[in-house]
All heavy atoms as an XYZ file, in Angstrom:
550
protein
N      16.319    105.695    -43.138
C      15.160    106.008    -42.293
C      14.038    106.571    -43.204
O      14.277    107.480    -43.994
C      15.568    107.015    -41.242
C      14.508    107.288    -40.194
S      14.937    108.516    -38.963
C      15.943    107.576    -37.852
N      12.878    106.008    -43.082
C      11.701    106.461    -43.856
C      11.189    107.788    -43.293
O      11.450    108.158    -42.176
C      10.599    105.403    -43.812
C      11.026    104.087    -44.417
C      11.295    104.170    -45.908
O      10.669    104.969    -46.594
N      12.236    103.415    -46.372
N      10.417    108.493    -44.145
C       9.893    109.815    -43.721
C       9.079    109.711    -42.453
O       9.250    110.563    -41.542
C       9.052    110.407    -44.849
C       8.609    111.812    -44.571
C       7.909    112.451    -45.739
C       7.538    113.879    -45.390
N       6.925    114.572    -46.507
N       8.228    108.735    -42.301
C       7.401    108.609    -41.107
C       8.293    108.375    -39.875
O       8.037    108.909    -38.795
C       6.381    107.466    -41.233
C       5.412    107.341    -40.083
C       4.631    108.648    -39.838
C       4.406    106.235    -40.375
N       9.344    107.602    -40.008
C      10.285    107.379    -38.897
C      10.985    108.676    -38.505
O      11.195    108.925    -37.321
C      11.305    106.333    -39.277
C      10.744    104.928    -39.408
C      11.785    103.950    -39.960
O      12.529    104.316    -40.884
O      11.791    102.816    -39.473
N      11.322    109.493    -39.507
C      11.949    110.790    -39.247
C      10.982    111.699    -38.501
O      11.374    112.400    -37.534
C      12.403    111.430    -40.524
C      13.558    110.721    -41.192
C      13.941    111.381    -42.504
C      15.095    110.664    -43.169
N      15.480    111.355    -44.432
N       9.734    111.716    -38.938
C       8.725    112.523    -38.273
C       8.546    112.075    -36.848
O       8.490    112.888    -35.912
C       7.402    112.474    -39.078
C       7.545    113.267    -40.386
C       6.242    113.007    -38.259
C       6.378    113.129    -41.325
N       8.474    110.774    -36.651
C       8.327    110.233    -35.266
C       9.535    110.584    -34.387
O       9.370    110.842    -33.216
C       8.118    108.718    -35.302
C       6.752    108.318    -35.798
O       5.797    109.163    -35.707
O       6.548    107.194    -36.262
N      10.744    110.615    -35.016
C      11.917    110.959    -34.267
C      11.832    112.412    -33.761
O      12.193    112.711    -32.618
C      13.175    110.781    -35.123
N      11.347    113.294    -34.598
C      11.163    114.710    -34.187
C      10.097    114.833    -33.128
O      10.248    115.528    -32.152
C      10.837    115.580    -35.406
C      11.922    115.747    -36.480
C      11.365    116.524    -37.655
C      13.131    116.453    -35.855
N       8.999    114.120    -33.336
C       7.862    114.197    -32.421
C       8.215    113.604    -31.069
O       7.671    114.060    -30.024
C       6.644    113.516    -33.006
C       6.104    114.262    -34.226
C       4.790    113.672    -34.721
N       3.750    114.120    -33.782
C       2.937    113.293    -33.132
N       3.030    112.007    -33.276
N       2.023    113.790    -32.293
N       9.113    112.652    -31.016
C       9.440    112.002    -29.743
C      10.290    112.940    -28.864
O      10.339    112.748    -27.666
C      10.178    110.681    -29.978
O      11.502    110.919    -30.464
N      10.934    113.901    -29.478
C      11.804    114.796    -28.712
C      11.162    116.149    -28.471
O      11.571    116.848    -27.528
C      13.127    114.971    -29.467
C      13.965    113.714    -29.429
C      15.142    113.814    -30.391
N      16.005    112.675    -30.346
C      15.763    111.523    -30.958
N      14.677    111.375    -31.674
N      16.593    110.544    -30.885
N      10.212    116.529    -29.272
C       9.558    117.825    -29.171
C       8.062    117.664    -29.357
O       7.602    116.753    -29.985
C      10.070    118.797    -30.202
C      11.520    119.166    -30.033
C      12.523    118.431    -30.627
C      11.861    120.242    -29.238
C      13.865    118.770    -30.432
C      13.199    120.569    -29.035
C      14.199    119.841    -29.619
N       7.344    118.546    -28.783
C       5.860    118.496    -28.863
C       5.424    119.106    -30.199
O       5.083    120.300    -30.282
C       5.241    119.263    -27.681
O       3.861    119.227    -27.741
N       5.481    118.291    -31.236
C       5.101    118.723    -32.559
C       3.982    117.896    -33.112
O       3.859    116.706    -32.802
C       6.315    118.587    -33.522
C       7.583    119.344    -33.235
C       8.654    118.943    -34.227
C       7.312    120.836    -33.312
N       3.162    118.502    -33.944
C       2.152    117.717    -34.665
C       2.866    117.032    -35.856
O       4.008    117.362    -36.203
C       1.051    118.622    -35.216
O       1.573    119.470    -36.230
N       2.188    116.068    -36.470
C       2.747    115.403    -37.641
C       2.992    116.434    -38.743
O       4.019    116.416    -39.456
C       1.841    114.298    -38.132
C       1.959    113.002    -37.352
C       1.039    112.661    -36.390
C       3.036    112.166    -37.568
C       1.190    111.496    -35.649
C       3.191    110.984    -36.886
C       2.235    110.660    -35.891
O       2.380    109.518    -35.192
N       2.045    117.355    -38.903
C       2.184    118.382    -39.925
C       3.392    119.291    -39.651
O       4.175    119.564    -40.577
C       0.911    119.231    -39.980
C       0.853    120.204    -41.137
C      -0.450    120.936    -41.197
O      -1.160    121.045    -40.213
N      -0.797    121.422    -42.380
N       3.595    119.720    -38.418
C       4.735    120.558    -38.088
C       6.038    119.834    -38.347
O       7.001    120.390    -38.922
C       4.663    121.001    -36.623
C       3.559    121.964    -36.331
C       3.320    122.173    -34.821
O       3.486    121.177    -34.062
O       2.967    123.290    -34.463
N       6.123    118.572    -37.903
C       7.341    117.802    -38.106
C       7.610    117.588    -39.564
O       8.745    117.675    -40.023
C       7.204    116.474    -37.365
N       6.556    117.299    -40.323
C       6.720    117.110    -41.760
C       7.201    118.355    -42.481
O       8.103    118.263    -43.332
N       6.656    119.479    -42.107
C       7.095    120.736    -42.725
C       8.555    121.054    -42.396
O       9.331    121.513    -43.215
C       6.190    121.890    -42.245
C       4.877    121.904    -42.872
C       4.088    123.117    -42.431
N       2.720    123.053    -42.974
C       1.709    123.710    -42.487
N       1.864    124.489    -41.434
N       0.533    123.606    -43.044
N       8.921    120.796    -41.123
C      10.283    121.033    -40.706
C      11.238    120.120    -41.493
O      12.292    120.566    -41.929
C      10.405    120.786    -39.211
C      11.693    121.247    -38.554
C      11.862    122.769    -38.695
C      11.703    120.901    -37.074
N      10.889    118.882    -41.680
C      11.702    117.972    -42.463
C      11.826    118.435    -43.891
O      12.929    118.389    -44.484
C      11.152    116.556    -42.413
C      11.527    115.719    -41.221
C      10.826    114.370    -41.296
C      13.033    115.506    -41.169
N      10.773    118.933    -44.452
C      10.798    119.438    -45.834
C      11.739    120.628    -45.893
O      12.519    120.784    -46.856
C       9.418    119.815    -46.319
C       8.538    118.613    -46.643
C       7.130    119.029    -47.045
O       6.877    120.205    -47.298
O       6.283    118.108    -47.100
N      11.665    121.493    -44.929
C      12.517    122.705    -44.886
C      13.988    122.338    -44.852
O      14.806    123.031    -45.436
C      12.161    123.521    -43.669
C      12.879    124.850    -43.585
C      12.445    125.700    -42.398
O      11.309    125.522    -41.895
O      13.257    126.524    -41.980
N      14.333    121.212    -44.214
C      15.725    120.786    -44.096
C      16.010    119.578    -44.969
O      16.940    118.796    -44.669
C      16.082    120.545    -42.611
C      16.131    121.868    -41.854
C      15.028    122.304    -41.145
C      17.214    122.680    -41.932
C      15.056    123.528    -40.484
C      17.284    123.901    -41.295
C      16.185    124.318    -40.578
O      16.193    125.558    -39.937
N      15.273    119.418    -46.024
C      15.499    118.376    -47.014
C      15.619    117.003    -46.413
O      16.448    116.196    -46.805
C      16.739    118.686    -47.885
C      16.612    120.000    -48.649
O      15.515    120.260    -49.172
O      17.587    120.741    -48.705
N      14.793    116.711    -45.419
C      14.759    115.403    -44.777
C      15.899    115.119    -43.795
O      16.043    114.021    -43.301
N      16.716    116.130    -43.506
C      17.853    115.979    -42.570
C      17.372    116.143    -41.164
O      17.141    117.242    -40.681
C      18.929    116.984    -42.922
C      20.216    116.724    -42.188
O      20.184    116.225    -41.014
O      21.279    117.024    -42.720
N      17.250    115.013    -40.457
C      16.711    115.046    -39.057
C      17.626    115.791    -38.137
O      17.179    116.534    -37.267
C      16.513    113.580    -38.555
C      16.105    113.586    -37.101
C      15.472    112.869    -39.405
N      18.942    115.640    -38.300
C      19.867    116.308    -37.426
C      19.799    117.825    -37.561
O      19.827    118.570    -36.563
C      21.315    115.848    -37.671
C      21.598    114.398    -37.250
C      23.044    114.053    -37.607
C      21.356    114.189    -35.776
N      19.676    118.328    -38.770
C      19.532    119.778    -38.982
C      18.232    120.265    -38.364
O      18.176    121.345    -37.769
C      19.608    120.108    -40.450
C      20.982    120.039    -41.054
C      20.967    120.456    -42.502
C      22.358    120.324    -43.107
N      22.337    120.673    -44.537
N      17.166    119.492    -38.538
C      15.850    119.860    -37.991
C      15.898    119.866    -36.463
O      15.421    120.820    -35.830
C      14.802    118.891    -38.472
N      16.533    118.867    -35.864
C      16.715    118.821    -34.414
C      17.525    119.983    -33.906
O      17.205    120.589    -32.855
C      17.312    117.483    -33.971
C      16.408    116.273    -34.040
C      17.210    114.971    -33.788
C      15.256    116.385    -33.067
N      18.583    120.322    -34.611
C      19.429    121.436    -34.236
C      18.622    122.723    -34.229
O      18.716    123.531    -33.299
C      20.611    121.541    -35.189
C      21.581    122.641    -34.761
O      22.011    122.642    -33.606
O      21.947    123.486    -35.649
N      17.801    122.956    -35.248
C      16.983    124.154    -35.315
C      15.982    124.176    -34.171
O      15.771    125.234    -33.545
C      16.254    124.227    -36.661
C      15.395    125.453    -36.838
C      16.180    126.741    -36.784
O      17.383    126.763    -37.044
O      15.535    127.792    -36.499
N      15.385    123.054    -33.871
C      14.422    123.003    -32.758
C      15.114    123.283    -31.424
O      14.547    124.001    -30.580
C      13.749    121.616    -32.706
C      12.726    121.366    -33.786
C      12.326    119.886    -33.833
C      11.518    122.234    -33.628
N      16.330    122.808    -31.249
C      17.078    123.090    -30.012
C      17.354    124.581    -29.914
O      17.248    125.181    -28.827
C      18.393    122.301    -29.987
C      18.224    120.845    -29.663
C      17.805    120.598    -28.212
O      18.031    121.446    -27.353
O      17.238    119.509    -27.970
N      17.745    125.188    -31.016
C      18.001    126.638    -31.044
C      16.747    127.431    -30.648
O      16.793    128.367    -29.858
C      18.537    127.109    -32.389
C      19.930    126.667    -32.660
C      20.339    127.071    -34.079
C      21.696    126.518    -34.449
N      22.034    126.849    -35.857
N      15.628    127.038    -31.233
C      14.357    127.698    -30.926
C      13.974    127.509    -29.471
O      13.508    128.468    -28.816
C      13.273    127.194    -31.840
C      13.360    127.531    -33.316
C      12.331    126.779    -34.152
C      13.231    129.013    -33.548
N      14.178    126.319    -28.949
C      13.870    126.026    -27.566
C      14.720    126.876    -26.628
O      14.227    127.459    -25.643
C      14.096    124.554    -27.298
C      13.788    124.084    -25.897
C      14.056    122.584    -25.749
C      13.922    122.120    -24.339
N      14.195    120.676    -24.213
N      16.009    126.990    -26.961
C      16.942    127.776    -26.133
C      16.550    129.273    -26.158
O      16.510    129.917    -25.107
C      18.378    127.599    -26.623
C      19.408    128.347    -25.816
C      20.792    128.095    -26.325
C      21.830    128.854    -25.543
N      23.165    128.661    -26.018
N      16.232    129.763    -27.331
C      15.822    131.170    -27.460
C      14.546    131.453    -26.669
O      14.408    132.463    -26.009
C      15.629    131.529    -28.918
N      13.613    130.514    -26.731
C      12.330    130.660    -25.994
C      12.606    130.685    -24.503
O      12.022    131.488    -23.775
C      11.399    129.520    -26.375
C      10.031    129.623    -25.770
C       9.140    128.478    -26.230
C       7.778    128.565    -25.631
N       6.886    127.493    -26.079
N      13.474    129.780    -24.029
C      13.805    129.728    -22.624
C      14.484    131.030    -22.190
O      14.169    131.569    -21.097
C      14.731    128.521    -22.343
C      15.056    128.362    -20.849
C      15.873    127.099    -20.583
N      17.034    126.928    -21.442
C      17.177    125.926    -22.298
N      16.275    124.977    -22.395
N      18.262    125.840    -23.073
N      15.374    131.552    -23.003
C      16.050    132.816    -22.678
C      15.049    133.977    -22.605
O      15.156    134.814    -21.689
C      17.149    133.122    -23.669
C      18.341    132.198    -23.541
C      19.360    132.410    -24.657
O      19.058    132.898    -25.737
N      20.609    131.993    -24.400
N      14.083    134.023    -23.530
C      13.090    135.075    -23.491
C      12.227    134.977    -22.243
O      11.916    135.970    -21.598
C      12.190    135.028    -24.729
C      12.867    135.538    -25.995
C      11.884    135.723    -27.139
N      11.066    134.588    -27.408
C      11.383    133.601    -28.262
N      12.531    133.653    -28.913
N      10.573    132.586    -28.496
N      11.902    133.754    -21.850
C      11.103    133.544    -20.635
C      11.865    133.978    -19.407
O      11.323    134.616    -18.520
C      10.689    132.079    -20.533
N      13.150    133.609    -19.342
C      13.983    134.008    -18.198
C      14.122    135.520    -18.098
O      14.040    136.105    -17.036
C      15.357    133.350    -18.302
C      15.310    131.836    -18.014
C      16.632    131.157    -18.328
O      17.578    131.801    -18.868
O      16.729    129.961    -18.058
N      14.286    136.167    -19.253
C      14.393    137.644    -19.286
C      13.087    138.261    -18.831
O      13.102    139.214    -18.033
C      14.733    138.104    -20.674
C      14.918    139.612    -20.796
C      15.280    140.055    -22.189
O      15.361    139.261    -23.127
N      15.424    141.359    -22.379
N      11.956    137.716    -19.252
C      10.667    138.249    -18.862
C      10.465    138.118    -17.363
O      10.010    139.060    -16.713
C       9.580    137.520    -19.622
C       8.162    137.979    -19.281
C       7.725    139.223    -19.667
C       7.313    137.161    -18.577
C       6.456    139.663    -19.356
C       6.030    137.574    -18.251
C       5.606    138.841    -18.645
O       4.346    139.262    -18.340
N      10.831    136.980    -16.791
C      10.697    136.792    -15.357
C      11.584    137.748    -14.604
O      11.161    138.334    -13.599
C      11.039    135.319    -14.964
C       9.945    134.396    -15.507
C      11.241    135.142    -13.491
C      10.285    132.935    -15.432
N      12.802    137.967    -15.099
C      13.692    138.907    -14.450
C      13.114    140.335    -14.488
O      13.169    141.063    -13.499
C      15.072    138.886    -15.177
C      16.090    139.735    -14.488
C      17.458    139.631    -15.169
O      17.809    138.527    -15.627
O      18.144    140.682    -15.229
N      12.561    140.726    -15.627
C      11.958    142.042    -15.739
C      10.765    142.191    -14.800
O      10.611    143.243    -14.167
C      11.506    142.315    -17.171
C      12.654    142.496    -18.147
C      12.223    142.497    -19.596
O      11.013    142.410    -19.881
O      13.124    142.607    -20.459
N       9.944    141.163    -14.704
C       8.816    141.204    -13.779
C       9.267    141.333    -12.337
O       8.701    142.078    -11.532
C       7.912    139.977    -13.930
C       7.015    139.944    -15.158
C       6.285    138.603    -15.183
C       6.055    141.089    -15.171
N      10.310    140.569    -11.986
C      10.868    140.602    -10.632
C      11.388    141.997    -10.300
O      11.116    142.499     -9.211
C      11.979    139.558    -10.488
O      11.438    138.277    -10.797
C      12.539    139.532     -9.080
N      12.117    142.580    -11.226
C      12.639    143.927    -10.995
C      11.530    144.953    -10.886
O      11.597    145.833    -10.031
C      13.596    144.309    -12.162
C      14.898    143.552    -12.147
C      15.730    143.795    -13.397
O      15.302    144.581    -14.266
O      16.798    143.192    -13.471
N      10.528    144.818    -11.701
C       9.389    145.739    -11.634
C       8.651    145.611    -10.301
O       8.293    146.605     -9.651
C       8.385    145.464    -12.790
C       7.227    146.399    -12.824
C       6.300    146.118    -13.999
O       6.721    145.529    -14.993
O       5.104    146.461    -13.879
N       8.474    144.401     -9.848
C       7.839    144.133     -8.555
C       8.678    144.746     -7.423
O       8.132    145.365     -6.516
C       7.652    142.624     -8.359
C       6.971    142.281     -7.064
C       5.587    142.363     -6.936
C       7.721    141.898     -5.952
C       4.979    142.042     -5.753
C       7.111    141.605     -4.737
C       5.757    141.654     -4.645
O       5.115    141.375     -3.455
N       9.978    144.541     -7.504
C      10.883    145.085     -6.459
C      10.821    146.598     -6.418
O      10.874    147.177     -5.333
C      12.303    144.615     -6.705
N      10.690    147.256     -7.532
C      10.607    148.704     -7.554
C       9.303    149.219     -6.940
O       9.264    150.235     -6.295
C      10.702    149.238     -9.009
C      12.132    149.252     -9.535
C      12.201    150.037    -10.839
N      11.313    149.556    -11.863
C      11.604    148.601    -12.765
N      12.806    148.037    -12.729
N      10.767    148.219    -13.672
N       8.226    148.453     -7.173
C       6.924    148.877     -6.711
C       6.762    148.607     -5.206
O       6.058    149.362     -4.526
C       5.833    148.149     -7.470
C       5.645    148.687     -8.873
C       4.491    148.015     -9.552
C       4.271    148.554    -10.936
N       3.134    147.935    -11.593
N       7.343    147.561     -4.720
C       7.124    147.161     -3.339
C       8.374    147.169     -2.602
O       8.888    146.875     -1.761
C       6.417    145.768     -3.274
C       5.139    145.765     -4.084
C       5.112    145.227     -5.375
C       3.988    146.339     -3.571
C       3.922    145.210     -6.097
C       2.814    146.334     -4.312
C       2.775    145.763     -5.571
O       1.630    145.759     -6.277
């Protein structure tokens, strides 16, 4: 798989710019699977932070009202 194909593979699954996808590939020595795994971990962590934030807001609202 050529570098541009790898970049397109990352971009097709995540909302990344060409520059972001290229940097991520460089960080993982062109290994698309490692890059995808890292993106999945980041996505999961972001989702967990958002869920925690919503829960905190809900609890705060419940205490006030």
